N, C-alpha and C positions, 0 to 999 in steps of 0.2 A: 422524522419521516424517512422511509427508504428512498433510495435513489430513483430518479425517473429520467429516462432518455426521451428527449422531445423531438429529436431528429438530427440529421446531418446539417450542421450550421454552415460549414465550408470545407473546401479542400485548399490547402496552402499550395501556392504556385510560386516557386522561386524563379525570378527573371533578372536580366541585366538592366532592362529599361522598363520600369513599371508603367510609365505613361504610354509608351508605344504599345506594350503588350495589352494594356487595358483597352485601348482603342480597337485592337484586333478582336478582343473578346466581346466588346460591345457590338461590333459589326457582324460577327459570325454567330455569336451565341446569345445576343441580347442582354449581356450582363451590364446593364446601364444604370442600375440604381446604386448611388454612392451612399452606402450606409455610414461609413466613416473613412477618414484618412488620418494617418498619424506618422510623424517622424520622431524617433526617440532612440534610446539605447536599450537593447535587449539585455537586461541585467540578470534575469533569472534563468536563462537557458544554458548556463555554464556547462552542465553535463553533456550538452549536445553541440557546443561551440568551442571545443578544445579548451575549456576553462577560461575563456576570455569574453568580456562583454563586447557586443557588436552593435555598431550603428546601423539603423535600418529604417526603411520607409515601408509602411504597410497600408493597404486599403482593402476594405470589404465591399465587394460588388455583388449584387444580386439581380435576379430577373423576376418580375412580377408574375410570370407564368407559373412560378412555383419551383421548388427544388432548393437545394443548398446553394451557397455562394462560392466565390473565389476570394481567398485572402491573397491578394497579389503582393508579393514580398520581394523587396530589393535590398541587398546589402549596400550600404553607403561607404563603409570603411575599407572594404576589400573588393577585389574583382571576383565575383562568384564563378566557381568552376563548374564545367559540365563533367559528366562521367568520362573517363579516359578509355572507354570501351563502348561498343554499340549495345544498347539495352536490348534484351530479348525476352520473349514471353517466358515467364517463370522466374525471372530474376527477382531477388528478394526486396520487396517494397511495393509502393504504389506504381504500377506499370501503366495503367489506363484509368482515366476518369470518365465515368458514364454521365451523359447528358440526356435528360428526358426530352421527348419530342412527340407531339400529337400527330404530326404528318411526316413520317420518316421519308416517304417517297419524294415529297416536295422538297424537304431539306436536302436530301441526297442530290437531287437534280440541280437545285440551286447552288449548292456548294461545288458541284462539278462544273457548272457553267462559269462560276467565279474563278475557276482554276485552282481551287484548294488542293492540297496534297491528300487525295483520297487513297486509302490503302485497301486494295481489293475492290470488291463490288458490294452492293446491297445484298445482304444474306439473312439467314435465320439461325438463331442459337438452338440448342437441343430442345428447348421448350417451344420452339416455333415463333419466337419473337423477332421481328424484323429489326435490323441494325446495320450500321456501317462504321468504319473507322476512318478518322481524319487526323492528320498531324498538323499542329500549328507551326508557325515559322521558327519556333524555338525547340523543335524536336519532341514536344509532348504529344502523346497520342490520346485522342478522345473517342469514345464509343457513343454515337448518337443512336439512342434506343427508343423504340416505340413504347409510349405510355400515355394513357388517356387522362390521368389525373392533372388537374389544372387549378391554380389559385385564381388567376384572373387573366383572361385571354389578352395576348399582346400581338404585335405585328412581327415579333422575332421568329426566326426559323425554329429555335429550340427553346426549351425551358432551362432551368438551372441544373445543378448537380443531382444526379440520381443514385450515385454510389461510385464504386471503383472496382478495378480488377487488381488483386494483390498477389504477388508471388510469394510462396511459402515453401519451406523444406518438408514439412509434415502437416498435412491438412488436419489430421485428427488432433494433433497437439495444438494447432492454431484455433480450433473450434472452442477451446477453453476461453479464449478472448472473444471471438466473433459471435459464437452462439450463446455462450454463458454470460459473460459480462455485458456485451453489447446487445444481447437479446435478439439476434437474428436466428430465430428458432425454427423457421420453416424452410425445409430443403425442397427447392424446385426441381433440381436435378443434381445427380452425383454420378458422373460418368468418366470412364477411362478409355483413351484411344487417341486417334488423330481426328481432327475436326476441320471440315471444309471452311467453316466461317472464320477460323483462326489462321488458316494456311498462309495468307498473304502477310501476316505479321512477322517481324523478325523472330526467328526461332519457332514460328507457328506450325512448322511441318513436323515437329517432333511429337512423340506420344506424351500425353499428360493426363493427369486426373484434374477435373474441374468440378467445382461444386458451387451452385448458385443458391444464396441464402436470402430470405426475406423475413420480415417480422410479421407474425400472425396477428398481433394486436395493433390497432390504430394508435399511433403515438399521440400523446396529449401534452399540453403545456402552452406557454404564452404564444409562441410563434409556430407551433406544430402545423397549423393549417397551411402556412406557406411552404414549409419544408416538404410536407407530403410523405408518401411512402418511398422507401429506398431499398437498395439491394447491395449485397457484397458478393463478389465472385472470387473465390480462392483458386489458384492454379499451382499444381505441383508437377514440375516438369520431369521427364525421364530422358535418359540418354546423354545428359551432360550435367555438370555441377553448376548450379546457378550462382551468380555473383550478387553481392549486395549492391543495390542501386546507389547507395550513398557511401560506398567503400572509399576510404581516404578523403572524404569530404565532410563538411559540417552542415548542420541544420540551416536552412535558408538559402543554400546554394541552388543551382539550376535544377528544375524538375518539380515533381509533386512531393512536397516536404512533409505533409502530415494530413491526417483525416481528423476533422474536428466535429464533436457532437455537442449540441446544446443540451444541458442537463439541469436537473434540480436535485439537491441533496448531496452536495460535494463531500460532506463529512462521512456520510454513510458509504458513498462510493469509495472513498479512500480506504476505509476499513475492509470493504469487500475485495478490492483489488489486492490489498496486502495479504488478506487471508487466502487468496487464490493463487498467490505467487507472482503477482504483477504489481509491485508497489509503485507508487508515484515516483517518477524520476525528477519531476519538477512540480512544485506546488507554490502558488503565489500566496498561500496561507490566509489571505483575507481578500482585499479588493485591489486589483490592478486598475490603473487609470490610463486610458488611451485617448485623453483629451475629451472627446464628446461621448465616449462609451466607457463603461467600467464594469468590473465583475471579478470573478474568482476563476483562475484557470489552473489546469494541471495536465501532466502527460504521463502516459505509460508506454512501454514498448511491448509489441507482440513477441512471440518466441524468436523471431528472426530480426528484431530490432526496429521494425516499422513503427513510426511514432503515431500514437493516437492521442489527440488532445480532447480535453473536456472543458467546457466553459459554462459557468453558472452566471448568467447575465444579471447585473444589478441596475445598470442604467443604459439606456439606448436612445439616440435621437429619433424623434418622430418627424418633426419639421424643424431642423436645426436653425434655419434662417429666422424662424419666429421664436427661437429659444424654447421650443416645446420638446421636452424630454419625458421619458417614461421611467418611473422608479419601479423596478420589478422585484426588489429585495423582499418586500413583505406581501407580495401579491399571492393570491390563492393559486397554488401550483397546478390545480386541476382545471383552472379556468383559463381558456384561451383568450387572447386579445381579439376584440371584434374585428371582422374582416375589413370594415370601412376604415378602421384606424390603421391597420397594417397597410391598406391601400394608399394612405397618405404618403408613404415612402415614394410615391410617384413624383412628389415635389422635389425629390433629390435626384431625379433622373438627369443624366448627362446627355445633352443633345449635340451630336457632331454636325 
């Protein structure tokens, strides 16, 4: 069968203290579903870890409002480094993670009352969509953006991951990955200039080209109903030479480390990426095992080196405490998991 993109599974977030960061993400973004936790050695990421295996802790956290999750990632064998320069809009890599939100006004007011580091004011993008930017305690920037799609209403201020803002050197070249391979085929806007809604961001006063991409077709697959619709915004800055966000650093250090898609048909995807000039840099070849979860993962780089991960899930815990796991390897790829079954992830909620 040909490859199928089911949705954004997660954004990787490299932090120094995963437990501390996860509590903040639960409190402010409702990322309280513990899909899995795992401590192991990353043996297959050598192309992106200076050729050395790295000890790490990883946890996948989600929000039942819907959207992608966070893979909260902590190096255990080294002290992870931050960039040695201030990140600015247009720097190459994942600069901002987008979080979906049904009531942006309420979230904005509440985050402001809580004393969070709000960047600028509540504003609108060129399509008229309300949003605001907020920085976590670890210097990561999030865009809380209005979107009505919802898997299951929760008490949290926001839903999960809705996409990201990625700095590129050449938008047209980058579309070979984001529009072609990743199938973000719908252009919501493609504009050049200075933008009031970006002005408060570091480097946001400069002229840039920005293009917002969505997928025209509803994505399907086992967990597509909880991932929901997503978007990618590419930014090409003018007036300065952008820096690589992970320059002189390795995968898993501080910041947004990768964008991960849940997919079906890894073999076909491998051939497609290779034929289009973006061969896998990492390929688990068969089934990796993360304790309670298993699957097949791979990575490619966009033209500027931003890491895109693909995961074909084979096994996932539904209610781990009861030993209830789902084997997805032989499941009909066009058939989604029933909503009631996905909702049982609530049994894995962390309550502070």
